[in-house]
C-alpha positions as CSV (number, residue, x, y, z in Angstrom):
1,T,-9.1,26.8,-30.8
2,D,-7.1,24.6,-28.4
3,T,-8.9,21.2,-28.1
4,T,-7.3,20.5,-24.7
5,A,-8.3,23.8,-23.1
6,S,-11.2,23.9,-20.6
7,K,-14.5,25.1,-22.1
8,D,-15.6,26.6,-18.8
9,R,-14.6,30.2,-19.7
10,Y,-16.8,30.0,-22.8
11,H,-19.7,28.7,-20.8
12,R,-19.3,31.4,-18.2
13,L,-19.3,34.1,-21.0
14,R,-22.4,32.6,-22.6
15,G,-24.1,32.4,-19.2
16,R,-23.6,36.1,-18.8
17,G,-25.0,36.8,-22.2
18,V,-21.7,37.9,-23.7
19,P,-21.8,37.5,-27.5
20,L,-19.1,35.1,-28.6
21,V,-17.6,34.0,-31.9
22,L,-14.8,31.5,-32.1
23,V,-12.1,32.3,-34.7
24,N,-9.9,29.7,-36.4
25,G,-11.6,26.7,-34.9
26,Y,-14.6,25.5,-33.0
27,A,-15.0,24.2,-29.5
28,E,-17.1,21.1,-29.3
29,G,-19.9,21.6,-26.8
30,V,-19.8,25.4,-26.9
31,D,-22.9,27.1,-28.2
32,A,-21.2,29.7,-30.4
33,P,-20.6,30.3,-34.1
34,A,-17.1,29.8,-35.5
35,V,-15.4,31.4,-38.4
36,S,-12.2,30.2,-40.1
37,T,-10.2,30.1,-43.2
38,D,-10.6,27.1,-45.4
39,D,-7.4,25.2,-44.4
40,T,-8.1,22.3,-46.8
41,A,-8.3,24.7,-49.8
42,A,-5.3,26.6,-48.7
43,M,-3.3,23.4,-48.3
44,D,-4.4,22.1,-51.6
45,Q,-3.3,25.3,-53.4
46,A,0.1,25.4,-51.7
47,F,0.8,21.7,-52.2
48,R,-0.3,21.7,-55.9
49,H,1.8,24.8,-56.6
50,L,4.9,23.1,-55.2
51,Y,4.0,19.9,-57.0
52,S,3.6,21.8,-60.3
53,L,7.1,23.2,-59.9
54,G,8.5,19.6,-59.8
55,H,8.8,19.0,-56.1
56,R,8.0,15.5,-55.0
57,A,9.6,15.6,-51.5
58,I,7.2,18.1,-49.9
59,G,7.1,18.5,-46.1
60,L,4.7,20.3,-43.7
61,A,5.7,22.5,-40.8
62,V,2.6,22.9,-38.7
63,G,1.7,24.0,-35.2
64,P,0.9,21.7,-32.2
65,T,-1.8,19.1,-33.0
66,R,-4.0,20.2,-30.1
67,F,-5.1,23.2,-32.3
68,V,-8.0,22.7,-34.7
69,P,-6.3,24.6,-37.6
70,S,-3.2,22.4,-37.2
71,Q,-5.4,19.3,-37.3
72,R,-7.2,20.5,-40.5
73,K,-3.9,21.4,-42.2
74,R,-2.3,18.1,-41.3
75,D,-5.3,16.0,-42.4
76,A,-5.5,17.9,-45.8
77,F,-1.7,17.5,-46.3
78,V,-1.7,13.8,-45.6
79,S,-4.6,13.4,-48.1
80,L,-2.6,15.2,-50.7
81,L,0.5,13.1,-50.0
82,E,-1.6,10.0,-50.7
83,K,-3.3,11.4,-53.8
84,H,-0.2,12.9,-55.5
85,L,2.7,10.9,-54.1
86,G,1.1,7.6,-53.1
87,T,2.0,7.8,-49.4
88,A,0.2,8.7,-46.3
89,D,3.2,8.5,-44.0
90,A,2.7,11.7,-42.0
91,D,5.6,10.9,-39.7
92,A,8.0,11.2,-42.5
93,H,6.6,14.4,-43.9
94,V,5.1,16.4,-41.1
95,V,6.8,18.2,-38.2
96,S,4.6,19.7,-35.5
97,T,6.2,22.6,-33.7
98,L,5.4,26.0,-32.2
99,F,3.7,28.6,-34.3
100,T,6.8,30.8,-34.1
101,V,9.8,31.9,-36.3
102,E,12.0,29.5,-34.3
103,G,9.5,26.7,-34.6
104,G,9.4,27.1,-38.3
105,Q,13.2,27.2,-38.6
106,A,13.5,24.0,-36.5
107,A,10.9,22.2,-38.6
108,A,12.4,23.3,-41.9
109,T,15.9,22.3,-40.8
110,E,14.5,18.8,-39.9
111,L,12.6,18.4,-43.1
112,F,15.4,19.6,-45.4
113,A,17.9,17.4,-43.6
114,S,15.6,14.4,-44.3
115,G,15.6,15.1,-48.0
116,H,12.6,17.4,-48.5
117,T,13.0,20.0,-51.3
118,A,10.0,22.1,-50.3
119,V,8.1,22.9,-47.1
120,V,4.6,24.2,-46.6
121,C,4.3,26.2,-43.4
122,G,1.3,26.4,-41.2
123,S,1.6,30.1,-40.4
124,D,3.3,33.2,-41.7
125,L,5.6,33.4,-38.7
126,M,6.7,29.8,-39.3
127,A,7.5,30.7,-42.9
128,L,10.0,33.4,-41.9
């Protein structure tokens, strides 16, 4: 869900009695259920896997911060940085970009150039 998008379309649909379920995020002020993956648990699994392999310079390539899943992934990642590596410096370890193959490539290039040895990606397309 895009946190900057107008909620008017959701309200119009609800006003017409159209059933509505939000996927991968919620929209504050919209009376509709939301379903999503557990981004915090997923980030924890990915981070701890890389950490167990010996990586200590782990970066995150994630989508634009206006999207709820990106916010959740980033928040979980920063918490893991602090817990396992003693730093919460998101600017040094997180690159926000487009949820595309090209966005993932650009983020990975930037993170590897700055010394990261592993990158967690925010989507399958970004990982390609």
